[in-house]
C-alpha positions, 0 to 999 in steps of 0.5 A: 500500500502507498505509504502516503495513502496509509498516513492519510487513512490513519490520520482520518481514523485518529480524527474520527476517533477524537471527534467521537470521544469528544462527543461522548464527553460533551455534557449536551448529550446528557440533556434528555428525559424529564424532571419533576419539581416543586417550588417554594412559592407554589408548594401545592403543585408538582411541575413537569419539565421536558428537557428536550423541548423545554416545555413546563406544565403542572403535573399535579396539584392539591389546593387543600394541602398545605404543601407537597414535599420531596417528589420522586420518580419510580424506577420505571418512570410511570409513577411519582411518589411524594408527601402531602402536608396538612395542618397536623400530619403528612402522608405519602402518595403515589401518582400513576402517570398511566391513568393520573390516579392518585393513591394514599400509601401511608395513613398515620397521625405522624409526618411521613416525608422523603420517599425513596423507591426501591430499585425494583419499584416494589417498596418505598422508604420514608422518613417518619417523624415519630415522637421526638425522633425521625425514623425510617419506615418501609412500605410496599408500593401498594400501601401494604406491609408498613414496617419501621426499620429503625428504633434508635434515639436519633434522627434518620433522614435523606435515605437512599437505596443501593442499586442492588436493594441490599443497603440503604445510605442515610443521614444521622445526627447520632454523633455530629449533625449530618453524618453519613451512615449505611445499613442493610435494607432490613435496618440491621448492621448500622455503619458510620461512613463519615463523621467529618462532613455535614452531608445530605441528599446522598445518591448511589450511582447506578453501578454502585461504585460511587455515592454523591452527596451535598456537604457544607463545610465549617467555612460555609462552603456548600459543595457536591462530594463524591465517595468512592465505595471501593477505595473509601475515599472522598473527593469534590465533584463540584468544589462550591463557592468559598464563602465567609462565615457571614456570607454564603455564596453559591449553594450546590444541591440535589445531585442526581444520576442519569440511569446509566451513571454517565451524567450528573444533574445538579442545582446551583443556587444563588438568591432566588435563582436555582440554575439547573446543570448537567455534567458529563461524569467522565470529563467533569464538563457541565452545561447550564440548562435553565434557571428553575427559580427557587425550588423545594424538591426535584428529581430526574428521570433520564430516558 
């Protein structure tokens, strides 16, 4: 084969490979799927955002409730779980997007909040304020089989399942405020992950290798941290703004994984702005999508 021709062919192959790799690292490819969210100043409605078209609409509303809390997609994207607050209590509800029917999952005099679906969609984990402490309650998705799985004199919150459904990560104030802990899904074998961070909103990656969470440092930095499960190391995914003790800059919150774990979505807040971003996880490149305003809760279903 002609040497010059071979060089040209190899050069073109390298160029195409480079372009393909560049495309794979582009955060724009992460802009897909649907987002549900609630607003601080309009807490009686659940909003739906189509990421590709940019269209927003009200998915569900209840004018009789005092508010709607954390919204969560079911694993198949066909249902949405959320708490509805009333004057004296709050219960978990599930909205079916197939027929737009809503059903009440819990029915207690307590405050049920922060639902988290099991990976198979068969169970919902919720934080239940029982007396002086917030405990974890596990209930079947049809409302049957409610079971309290924690019984300690401490608060449990922000619970999230591992991808295989065998473990739960959560936040506790057993020692310091915002400690990260892990337990088995039946509530046994509680293990301290870290007591050096003020953490919340932990989310396991789909492959189980990483855990994202929000952390606020003693210098009032609010940033997104990534924990390597195998190596047991912490690293900053998004460093955050360097604030002073009297001034908090940007706040980074609500880290969410795409279904394949290749992208991360998060909110960058400042004042009345809550800017939605997506990041390509491998390259750490991110792109702004839109300003969501002041939101109360958010969840992403990537297709």
